[in-house]
C-alpha positions in Angstrom: 112.8 90.4 107.3 111.0 91.7 104.0 111.2 88.2 102.7 109.5 86.7 105.7 106.7 89.2 105.6 106.2 88.7 101.9 106.1 84.8 102.5 103.5 85.2 105.3 101.5 87.5 103.3 101.5 85.1 100.3 100.5 82.3 102.6 97.5 84.3 104.0 96.5 86.2 100.6 93.0 85.4 101.0 92.7 86.9 104.6 92.3 90.6 104.1 93.1 91.5 107.7 96.4 89.9 107.6 97.3 91.2 104.3 96.3 94.8 105.6 98.6 94.4 108.6 101.6 93.1 106.6 101.2 95.6 103.9 101.3 98.4 106.8 104.6 96.8 108.0 106.0 96.6 104.6 105.3 100.2 104.1 107.1 101.2 107.4 110.3 99.4 106.1 110.1 99.9 102.5 112.5 102.6 101.9 115.0 101.3 104.4 118.3 99.8 103.7 119.6 99.9 107.1 117.9 101.1 110.2 119.1 104.7 111.1 120.2 103.6 114.6 120.0 101.0 117.2 117.0 102.4 118.9 115.3 102.4 115.3 116.4 99.0 114.7 114.7 97.8 118.1 111.5 99.7 117.0 111.5 98.0 113.7 111.9 94.5 115.4 109.2 95.3 117.8 106.9 96.4 115.0 107.7 93.0 113.3 107.0 91.0 116.4 103.8 92.8 117.2 102.5 92.4 113.7 103.4 88.8 113.6 101.6 88.2 116.9 98.5 89.9 115.5 98.8 87.8 112.4 98.8 84.7 114.5 95.8 85.9 116.5 93.8 86.7 113.4 94.5 83.2 111.6 93.6 81.4 115.1 90.4 83.3 115.3 89.7 82.6 111.6 90.3 78.8 112.2 87.9 78.7 115.1 85.2 80.7 113.7 82.2 79.1 112.0 82.3 78.7 108.1 81.5 81.9 106.5 82.8 84.2 109.3 86.3 84.6 108.1 87.7 88.0 107.0 
């Protein structure tokens, strides 16, 4: 999961809104080696899914925004 997040962050490094969201998610999982419980694992998966949905929304908005309006 970390590698995916870092790859997406690198792809969108010029977009501060995206990097902010991804950095927040990385902070949530930074010190984990394994989730503490099945419930915790599900919460992390949901946070990952929500964040990736937000990233898609932001990048879609940026693609449709007039030039100079991104970020």
